[in-house]
N, C-alpha and C positions, 0 to 999 in steps of 0.2 A: 802511380801517385806517390811519389816519397809522403811520408805521414811528418819529416820532420820539415820537410819545406813548404809542404802546406802549413802546417804551426807556426813556423818562419813568415809566412805571408800574413796568414790573420795576427799577425801580434803587431807588426809591419802597420796594415789595416789600422788598428788598435790604438796607433800610436799617433796614427794620422789625424782620426778621428778624433781624436782630442787633442790634438793640436788646433782643431779644425774650431773646436768646440768652444776652446780656451780665445780662440782671434774672435770668435763671432760675438766676444761684449764687447769691441772694439771697434765693431762695424757699426752701421748704423743706416737707419732708413726712415726718411720721413711723409706725411701725409699731409694732405690740408683739406679741411669742406669750406663752402660758404664763400667761395673764390678766392680763399689765400686767408679770409677772415679770420680761424682759426687752425694751428698748424702745428703739428705732435710730430715728435723722433723718437722712438723707437730702436734698443740696440739689436743685436742680434741673438741676443736670449730672450727678446719678445716682454725688453721690461721698456715701462713707459720712462723717457730721459729728463724728456724736457715737452712742455703744451705754450704759447705763446695764444692770444687774444689781441686784434685791433682792438685797440679804445673803438676806436665805432659802432662795436657791435654790444656795449657795455652801458645798456639802460636798462635801471630796475623793469621797466615796462614790458620787455621783450625776452626776459630768464630763462623760459621754456624754449625761444629758439637759439639761446644762446647756449643753454644743455644738449642741443637735439644737434649741434656743429659740433661740441666735441668729443660729443656723443661716433656722432662720426667719421672723424680722424682719427680718435681710437681705436675705433672697428678697422678703419682699415690702416693703419698703421700697422697696428696686431697682426692684420692677414700679411703686410708687406714683409714684413719680423721674420711672417713662420717660411713665409714663401725662399727670402733669402738663404735661410737658414737650414732649409730643405736644399734647396740647392748646392752648395758648398760641400751639403755631407755626403749627396749624390758625385759631386766628383770624386769625395775621398775614394766612394767603394766601386767606383765605375759606373755607377748607377744601381746597383746590385742593391734591392730593396734591403733594409736594416728588419730585424725580427722585433713584431708589437708595434710593426706602423711608426715607429721611430722616423720622423721626417719623411 
């Protein structure tokens, strides 16, 4: 195999991955808990972008319940954002695993 061709392919893949990484900041996933009472939105960099809480669950006597709903929604959103990023990177690498277990 031609080493120059291999280097060009590696460079193209690196550029493609960088473009995908940049684009992931604009892609979002949302998750919810409590039947939609708590909703969260994450971007493709797994950053929490927003939280929406239905007013019906804001009861001082049930703060523990609300905290559990928020935690559940955030965990699900983080998981979805990670999966979305991994899928995007797999497309860029043709399914080839990345070193260090990244995505």
